[in-house]
C-alpha positions, 0 to 999 in steps of 0.5 A: 500500500502506498504511504499517505502523502501530506498535502504539502508533499502533494503540492511539491510533487505537482510543482516539480511536474510543472517545472519538468522536464529539465535540470534539477532544482540544484542545477536550474538558474540557481547560484553556482556552487562557488556562489552559494558557498560564498553566501553561506560563508557570509551567512555564518560570519554574520551569525557570529561564527557559529557552526550550527544555525538550524538547531531546535526551533530554528530548524523547524522554522527553516523547513516551513520557510522553504514551503514559501517556494510553493506560492512563488512558482519556485522549486525547493527541496524537502527540508526534512531530508537536509543536513545543516549544510544542505539546509543552509544552501537551500534557504540561501538559494530560495532567498536569492531567488525571491530577492533577485530571481533565479537567472540573470536577465542579461543571460536571457534578454537581449534588449533589457535596460532596467534597474535590478533589485539588490539585497544582501541576503546573508546578514538579513537572514542571519538576523532573522534566524536570531530574532525568530522571524525567518519566515516573515523575512523570507516572504518580504524578499519577494515583491509585495505589490498587488500585481505580483501577489495577485499572480502568486494567487493565480499561479496557485489557482492554475496549478490547482486546476492542473492538479484536478486534471485540467480542462479538456483539450481543444482541437484546432480547426475551422472557425466556429461562428455564433449559433453554429454547431460544432463537436468541439463546443462541449470541450469549451464549457468546463474551461470557461467555467473553471477560469471564471469566464462562464458563471455557474448560473450561466453554466446551469443553463447549458447542456454539457453535451450540447454542440450549438454555440448559443448566445450564453456561451458567446458572452462567455467567449467574449469575456475570454477574448477580452482577458486574452487581448483578442477581438471580442467578436465571439467568433472562435477563429485562429487566435481564440483557438490558439488561446483555447488550446493551451493547457492549465499546466502551461498557463501555470508555467507561464505565470511562473515565468512572469513572476520570475521577471518581476523578481528581477526588478527593484521594489521601490518605484516612482509614485508618478510613472508610465508603465507600458506592457509591451506584450499587451500593447497597453499603457498605464499612467500612475500618479501618487502611486495609483493607476489613473489613466490607461490607453492603448499603444502600438509596440514593436513587431516580432522583427523589431521588438520594443526593449524592456527598459526603465528611463525618465523623461522630462520634456515633450516635443510639440511638432517633432521632426523625425531623424530616421534611423539608418537601418530604416532609411536604407531598407525602407525609404532610400530605395523608394527614390527622391519622389517618395521622399518629397511626397513624405516631406523628407530631406537628407541632412548631414547624411541622415534622412529627416522628415519635417514636422507636419500633420502627416509626419511619422511622429505626429504632433508630439514626442516624449523623449526618453534617455536610453541607449536604444533611441526609443521614445513614445510618440503620436502617430497619424496612423491612428486606425491601428489603435482600434485593432486587437493586434497592435505589434506593428511598429519598428520598436518605439511606442505609439500612444493613443491620443498622445496630445491629450496625454501630453496635456494631462502631464503638463496640466499641473503647470498652466504656463507649460500647458499654454506654451505647449498648446501655443506651439501645437497651433503654430506648427513650430517645433518646441520642447516643453519641460514637464517640470519634473522627471517622469519614469517610463517603464517598458515591461514584458508581461505575458501574464498579469492582473487585469483591471478586474483582478483576473489573470490575463494572458498574451501571446509570447510575441517576442519569444521571451517566455520561450527563452526564459523557460529554456534557461529555467528548464521549464517545459513550456508548450505554447503555440506559435504567436501571431507574427504579423508584420507592419504595413510596408507603407508604414515606415514610422518608428 
């Protein structure tokens, strides 16, 4: 007869299955042997040089502290089976993962320019052991914001769904139109119900074996589409089918990857900031630590990904000209000849193609300048139709902002004189730089799993293949369908 397993052991077994196959816990993105040994040396030195840190109640607290890994999508060994040195390494390794992430972003990201979190964990843990506060201290190493903690809840929820068998597989095929009949319909019902897109009350109105795609189910599919950033038309076409084909196990793995990305970042963020989720093509403006304004943006396509960066800006430029990057000029503008350049108000200045400011200029009426090494900025655009699309990865890497002029006015509103200068410049057609009067942080973030405005876990396709690279580095077996990789319109040469 098999031995009875504790709930904690069952959860660890499931977590191991979610993160497998791949390298073992000790080999996967954790501090190398020499690094963890150095951490251990510092830990015992900060403990007053004693040789044993885990005697009596301290050992039990350490074992309970290792169980914290479960909530954060992190693997950890069974503390009961560890000796003194192994338990020290396990605690330090988990602490480092919570404080800094399991991998160095520089090893998996090619376009990443953000501020890392930095915590000297050995002395902090040594004091926590002495004070009897190890569990609280370890929990405090992870991000405490609602976005991260809500994703932790989401990870546990999706892993629980996987533990209970997940949901039926959905087969890709022809588009299912509203009110049509399709044998795949019964497979959708439990999926929508367990994820919360179909309420229990609505589900009770449906026959589990029915194959007709009626109005009640259409509303649930629309909710599913909104949560996945898809066109909410109730048509179960290729993009919706790709999302429906993903298993609960892989959704849990995807959440774990996004928790890892968040652990890389510094914990203190500016109360006034602009955050762009480049995977979702959504921008949120934070004021006094609260989200107060959100809008759609257009971000880089698969060939021209928008980097992950965190940099301030302190001025907006009314009626900005565009100095075209050499790569775009040589590939997309110069081959079209002088007539094309004249028609688009372009000249060559100091060897560079420059587009003069104007109503049809690629940067529109306003540019928000960042101080970064990728020459990335936020800007207006004359091609505003893209904001109405669900798929908005269509730029050459910069971020095009919906109602950019209105957003500039919002930022300048605290100072009526600056706002008046900006409006005057817009009306005159002159290029004028207007200082905001304070630096405003911009964070370009790549979240393919995040909390939406209703506190639900939302998902996006891995358009830049960054989930795939991170999963490989962590040894996580991730099975996601290839994303939509539409490219920008050939006539749209804007940044």
